[in-house]
C-alpha positions, 0 to 999 in steps of 0.5 A: 612190325606186326608181331605174329602172322599166319602163313597158309602153305599150299606149295612146299616149294615156295616155302623159302621164298615165302619166309624171306618175304614175311620175315620183315613183318613178323617175329612169330609165325604159325603155319597152316597147311592147306590140306583141304586144297590138296589132292588127298581126301583130307576128311580121312587122311590121318595126321601122321602122313604129314609128319615127314613134311612137317619135319622138313618144313621146320628143318628147311626154315632154319636155312631160310631165316635162321632163328629170326622167326618163332615158327609153329606148324599147327596140327589141330587143322590136320585132324579129319572130322575135327572142327574145333576153332583155332585157339592160338596163344598169340593174337594174329596180326596178318595172314599170308598165303603162298597160293590164291585160296581166298575162301580159306583165308577169309574163314581164318581171318574171321576165326582169328579176328584179323581185320587186315586183308590177306597178303597173297604171295602168289596168284596161282591156286595150285598146291603140291601138298598131296605129293608130300603125303607119307604113306610109306608105312602104317600111320597108326595113331594111339590113345595115349603117347609118352615121351621125355626130355630136358626141353630147355628153351624149346628149339627146332629139334624139340618142335619136330620131336613134340610135333611127331608125338602130337600127330600120333596121339588121338587123346592123351600125351604124357611128357616127362621133364627132367629135374635138376637131379638128372641134368648135372651131366649136361653141358652148362647145367647151371644155365638150364631153366628151372623145371617149372619154367620148362614145363610152362613153356612146353604146355604153351607150345603144345596147346598152341599147335593142338588144343584138342589133346589132353596134356600131362606134363610132369617132372621126372627124377629118373629116366623112366618116369610114369612109364614104370607104372602107368598101365594106359600108355600105348606108344613111346616116342624116342630119338635115335640116340635114346632108342635104348632107353625106350627099349629099357622102358619095355623091359621094366614094363614087362617085368611089372606085367604092364603092356609093352609100348610101341616105339616110334623113333625120330631121326636126330636133326643135324646142326650146321655148326661144326666147330668142335665146341657145339654138338653136331645135332641141334640141341639145348646144349648148343643154345646154352653155349650160344648164351655165353657172353650175351645178356643173361639178365638185364642189369637192375637200376643203380641210382646210388652209383654215378653213371661213370665209370660203369662198374662191372663186378667180375667174379667166379670160383677158383681156377675159373679163368676170371683173371684171364678174362680181366686181362682180356677186358683190360686189353679192350679198354677197361680199367681193372681193379684186382681185389686180390692185389688190393688185399695184398696191400691191406695185408701189409704191416701197418694196416688195420687189417694186418694188425687184426689178422695177426691178433686173431691167428697168431704170429705163426702165420708170418714169414721171416720178413714179418709179412703175412704168409698166405701159404701159412694162413690158407690151411687155417681157413680153407675147410674151417667155416668159422675161421674163414668167417672170422678172416672175412669179417676182418678183411672185407670191410677194409678191402671194399673201403680201399676199393671205394677210395680208388674208385673215388680217385678215378672219378676225380681224375681228369680222364674218367674211364668209361668202364671199370672192372672190379675183379673179386672172387668174393664179390657175391659172398661179400655182398658187393654186387650193389657196388657195381652196375652189373655182374659178369661171371666165369664158371667151369664145371666143378670137376674141371675146377678140381683138376685146374687147382690140383695142377696150379697149386700142386695140391692133392684132390682132397685138398683141392676139393676142400678149397672149392668147398668154400666157394659160391656154387655155380648156380648161385653165381649164375642167379646173380649174373648179368653176363656169363662166360665159361673157359672150359673150351679153348682160348679162342672161344673164350675170347669170342665170348669176351668180344661179344659181351664187350660189343653189347656193353659198348652199344648199350653205353653209347645208347645211354649217352645219346639219350642223355644228350 
């Protein structure tokens, strides 16, 4: 399978048929609009007239091939009088054409150093691009254009948004990219890529579709970024839902005696998923939701661990839903070791742990039957880092020793389970991830965790926050996880995440088993 192709589009009506024919050959596809073959005068037609068509191409491509192909519509060939060689980021393996225009295709083959002959999908040399020019309004271009956003994992909506800005820029495009300070209210904010990575992906996409512009891509810590002080900006591109933000920019600029910006508004691209969980528009939030239960990172090799059983460390904060997830995985066939229950065992009178805890905290933590009362011990350690550390230094070594003993017993048994889930809230803080083949984690927004702890433990908000303050933050959990779940939605959706992860895991384990035979 060739990795990258280029499709010369002369007939929009053939797009669906063309993409379905091409999808088995490529994973990335550039679209080159054959405007020179249209009925318009391509030498004077301003690029913005193709804006509506390009938005239509992107939107329609989703219904034809979904997300199977990384589609990019080239803008630089649409600039009249600009004869700059195409500078594509990916080497093109194959050129396709939906109409018979061998002269253009041969020129592209030579420019892109493609050795294979063009694949003509149709014999006709007709074109319908001229009928798709948008002359309904003034198609003005500007020396300096600005836009902003989170731009987490560039999707179809981003491509439309960015391309409309590129089409209307003749010199300089400024893109503000929100930092973590501005993304806390987003859905699954801990899954948002670092701003440096988002900027790099943006630069790669923009220079790929049009290398003729000057791009300034900057991190922003507030909604207005460089628009507050840059006197050379001419137009701002916004979506229908951020129009008020564009108007606020002009209020700020007017107050500072800066020229107000023209505002270009792009319609929101609607999503075809309506499940009450995903947003109704195509968005990065939906992309992050779809990552739940999938491979977030590839597990690192663990040569010191026996291949069987495959050990999954399942972790998460208080009230994140990890015990329920362990129950789900148990129902699917995993053997679960609940470290909280193991801890109860090592807390029992006669155990090394029991003796050391009582020596350190005193006999006031004991119940009437002589056992350690966690309700009495908890207030002494939650919110007191030194005492919590002292407790952990007593319990953790004994706990992991008992867990390893149980694992050894399972391995020595007549039927070794394929998968063992080690459910442990302290997994990462105790450094036990090296005892597991991989880490699966549960996360919920901090405010949701506070509500759950208050309801479950009958605590005040202050007491709940005190408990949560000792937890590993979500972003640290995510950084060390290989699969991530979130129980912030309904039961059925969390179950779907579990089903997806279990299916992926078993497929991988089956492949490992086959390769070892």
